[in-house]
N, C-alpha and C positions, 0 to 999 in steps of 0.2 A: 201649660196645656197637659192634661192627663194623657199618658201614653196609651195608644190604642193600636193593637197589632191586628192586621188583616193577613190571614194565612190563605193564600190562593193555591189550592191543590191541583196540580196539572197531570196527575197520573191517569192512565187508562185502567188502572187496577185499584179497587178499594182496599184500604189498609195496606198499601204497598210499603216497601222499604223507605221510600222518601217520606211518606206521611208518618211512619213510625218514628223516624229520626226527628222530623219537625216537631212531633208531639213531645218527644223526650226533651228537646230544647225548650219548648214552650212551658213545660212543667217547672222550669227554673225561674220563670218570670214572677215578679212579686204579685201577690193576690189583688192588688189594686189596679193592675194593668188589665185593661179590657182586651179580650180576644174575640175575633170573629173568624170563623173558618168557612170557606166556600170551596166546595169541590166542583171543579169545572165539568167533570163527567156527569155530575148530577144536575148541573145548571148549564146546559148547553147554550151556546150563543152562535148566531149565524156567522158565516164568513164575513170579513170586513169588506165593505164596498167603498172604494176611494171616490169621493164626490168633490174633491177640492177644486176641480176646474168646471164642475157642472152646476152645483148648488151648495148651499150651506148644509152642514150636518145639523140634525135636530136632536135635542137632548131626549134620550129615552125616558119615558115616564112610567113604564111598567115592564114586567118580565125580567129575565135574567140580566139583560144589558143594563137596565136601570139599577138593579140590585148591585151589580159589579161596579158601576160608575159611582154610585152613592157611597159604597163601602170603601172604594179606593180613595175618594176625596176625603172621607172621614178619618182615614188611617194616618197615624203619625209614623208608623212603621209598617212597611209592606213586605211580606215574606213570600217570595215565589218559590214554591216547593214543587219542583219538576224533576222527575227522573231524567237521567241522561238517555235520550233517544237519538240514535244516529249522531252522537257527538254534540248535540245541542238540546234546547228545550223541547218539550213535547208539542205535538200539534195543538192540543187544547191550550197550552200556555202561549204558544205563538199567536194563536187566534185572538186571545185576550190582549196581548201586547199590541197586535195590529190595530185593535180598536182604540188604543191610545192615540193613534194618528187622527182619528175622527174626533175624539174628545178634545184634542188640541185645537180643533177648528170649529168647535161647537159654541155658538154665541152664548155668553153668560156663564160658561162653565169655569173659565180661568184655570184650566187644567195644569198648565205649566207653572203658573204663579202659585197655585195651591200646593203642588207637590215639592216645589223648591224648598230645600232645607230639611225635608223629611228624609227618612232612611229606607233604603231598599236593601233587603237581605236575600240570600239564596240558600236553598237546601236541596241537595241532590244525592241520590244513590246511583252508583254505577257498578258494573260487574268487573270492570278493569281495575287493576291494582295501581296503575300509574295515573294520578289525577290530572296530569297534563293533557290527557285526551279530552278532558272537559273544558279546555280553553275556549272553544266557541260558545259554550253555555255561559261561562264566566264573562266573556267579552260582551255577549248580548245584554246581560244584566248590568254590567259596569257601564257600558256605553249608553244604555237607556237612562241610567241614573245621571250620568254626566250631562247628557243632553237636557235633562229636566232640572239640573242644578240641585240634585239630591245628594245625600250622603250614601255611601255604599259600604255596608258591613261585611262584604265578602260572601263566600259560599261555604257552608258546612257540608263537607263530603262524608259519605258513608259508603261502605262496600257491601254489595249484596245483589243477588240475582233472583234466587227463589224467595217466595214470601217469607218474611221473618229473618232472613239472613243478616240484615243490618244489626240485629240485636246481639249478634256474635262479634261485631266489630267494636271491641272495647275502646280502641283509640277514638273512634267517632263518638261513642257514648260519653267519653270523658270530655271531648271538645264541646259536645252539646250542653254540658253543664254550665259553661261560661260563655257560650257563643253570643248570646244577646246582651251580655254584660259589657262587652268590649266597646270602646269608643269607635264610632264609625266616621272615617274622614270624608270630606267632600269628594265626590267621585270626579275622576279626571280621565280623559282619554289617554291611551297609552302614549301617544305622540307628545303629550304635554309633560310627561315625566322626565 
């Protein structure tokens, strides 16, 4: 299967540090690798409504939810590019991930089966120098990948607060050059290690 990367941008700011870092990493992908970029701020989706005890979820056929579902199912590699907001993923990103719960229960979608074996990656920019403060963000992505039987390529960290700051983080830019080239292991919950 030809690799197809979906970059889901979760920032509230266009061209923010997280997106800049993700684009630097994406520049290193071979030319035959397909890339699709979806900015959640430009493609707003409604809050997730949990219907699992009331009725079946219905597959969206139009609008931003349909776009995101179809793109997610088509991706071999899914990149969540979310800045660190209050120590976790952004609200835009969390809303997108919440919809995975509905897609898991949508007849005919086979969401879990389709994503099993594919790879989830993370990219984030944070203002703090100690990356350990992003453990909740990493945990969210790792555990989501583990639940779905996906591989987890880890999170590419960059430092920056003001727009463009991450371009001064030479260590992050160096890591970006090989980030997507690494072998991604099958995701495991922390208690399984």
